[in-house]
N, C-alpha and C positions, 0 to 999 in steps of 0.2 A: 475514623476508620474503625469498623467493627472487627474484632478479633475473630478470625474464622476457625481458630483451633478450638475444638470442643473438649472441655475438661470434665472428667467424671469424678464423682466422689462416691466411694463405695462404703463410707463410714456407716451410714444408716440403712444400707441395702440389706435385704434378707437373703440368706443363703439356703441352699438345698444340699443335702448330703446324698451323694451317689454311693451306694453300698455295693461293693464289688467282690465277687469270688467267694470261695469257701472260708477264707480268713476274715471276710466281711471288712475289707479295707475301705475306709471312707475318704471320699474326695468332697471337699466343700467348694461349692461353686455358686456364684450369685444367680439368683432365680431369674432376674431379667436377662442376663447373658444367655442362660440356658434356653429361655423362651424365645429369644431373638433368633437363635440358630435352628430350632427344631419345633415343628408343629406338634410332634409327638409329645415332647417334654412340656410344651405350652399347655396342651390339653390335659396332661397328667397333673399339672400344677394348678390349673384353673377349674378343674372338675370337682365333683363331690367325692372323688375316690380317696381312699385312705392316704395315698401318697401326698395329696394336697394338704391335708391336715397335719400330717407328721413332718412334712418338708423333707421326706426321705424317699428315694427311689432305688430299688434293688435291681441290679443289672447282672446278667449271667456271663457277661464277657470277661476276658482276662484283664488283670490289673494294668498291664502295659498298654493295652489298647485304650482303655479309659483314661489313663494318664496322658497319652498322646492327644486324645480328644480334648481334655481339659486344657492342655497347653495350647492347642489350636484355638479354642474358644477365646482365650485371652490374647494370643499373639498372632493368630492367623498364619503362622509359619511354624513348621516343625521339621526336624531332620530325622528321618527314619529309613529303615531298609525297605527294599521292594516288597518283602513278605509282610512287613507291618503296614505298608501302604494298602495292600490287598485287604488286610484285616480292618483297617480304617474305612475302606470303601464299604465293606460288608456292614460294619457298625453304622455308618452314615445311611446306608440303604435301609437298614432295619428301623432306625429311629428318625427317618425322614429329615436328614440334614443335607440338603442339596449342595450347599457350598463346600462342605467337607468332602462329599462324594466327588465333586468336580476337582477339588484340590488334590485328593489322593490319586485319582485317575491321571491327572495332568503330570504329577510328579512321577508316577510310574511310567507314563508314556515317554517322558524325557530320558529315563535311564535304561529302559528295556533293550534298546538297540545296542547297548554296550555290554550286556551281561547275558549269561546263559539262562534259559528258561528255568522256572522253579521245579523242584522235585514233584513227580506225579502225585505223591500222597498229599502235597499241599494243594495241588490243582483239584484233586478229588474233594478236599475239604471246602475249598472256595466254591466249587460247583454245587455242593450240597446246600450252600447258604445264599445262592443267587438264583435269579430267574433266567429263563432261556434268552431273554432279550437284554440281559445285563451288559453294560459297557465293559465291565471287568472280564466277563467271559469272552467277549469278542476280542479284547486286547490280549488275553492269555492265549487264545487260539492263534492269533496272528504272531504272537511272540514265538510260539513253538514252530510255526510255519517258517519264520525267518531265521531263527537262531539255533534250533536243535540240529545237531550234526546228523548226517545220514547214518553213521555208525550207531548213534544212540537210538535213532528212530527204528533201526533194525534189531535192536537188542531185545532179549527176553524180558528184561526189566520193564522196558517201555511197553512191550506187547502185553505183559501181565497187567500193567497199569491201565491200559485201554480196556481190557476185559472188566476191570473193576469200575471203570467210569465210561459207560457206553455213550453218555451224552457228549463227553469231551471227544470221543472217537468220531461221533457223528459230526461234530463241529469241524474237526480237522478234515474230514472227507468233504464237507460242504465248501470249505475254503479252497481245497485243491480243485474241486469241480468248478468253482467260480472262476479261478484263475485259468484253468484249462479252457473253459468255455469262452472267456474273453481273449484268450491267446496272448495275453500280456499280463505281466506280473509287476505291479507297482513296486518301486524301490522303497525300503523302509524310511529313508530320509525324506521321501516325498509324501508320506502319510501325514494326515492331519488329525489332531486330537478330536476335532468335531465329529468325526465318524464314530467315536466311541461314547460320546457324552449323550 
């Protein structure tokens, strides 16, 4: 019988340094693992660019997000807050890491029905780093629709946040219009992750 367990030896594998933030924190990661998960990183490592020769890639993201990414590359599981899941989604979107994008969105989808929506300044930041068709935007919009209290939605703080983020305001109006047009509003527990991916 052939052993179906695949064993990896990283002894002679080349690594790449991910250099992160102002303090230039370095994360060492096996090049083949990085290339497996991201076409962006694969292209950077296989091209004639400086990064390929130096085996070093500089990233502008925060150290915590990159640390979570590296953990995910090796373990395919991580425990993080809903805010960090949003940051990971944006990281995955930027560097073309579809499996991490789906992972972060799925984790977020599972917890949002149990907690309050994120602060508007966080939403504004996430909107600045995602496209109009982003699954994260759709999920945040629905999260507010389902979980924000009517008192909060009527508050000056929320009103000011909508003025600062007109795209988010338009998304909320669109979801209200969609549910009013259909005259039925699906329950959060009946929603499926597939509509966001």
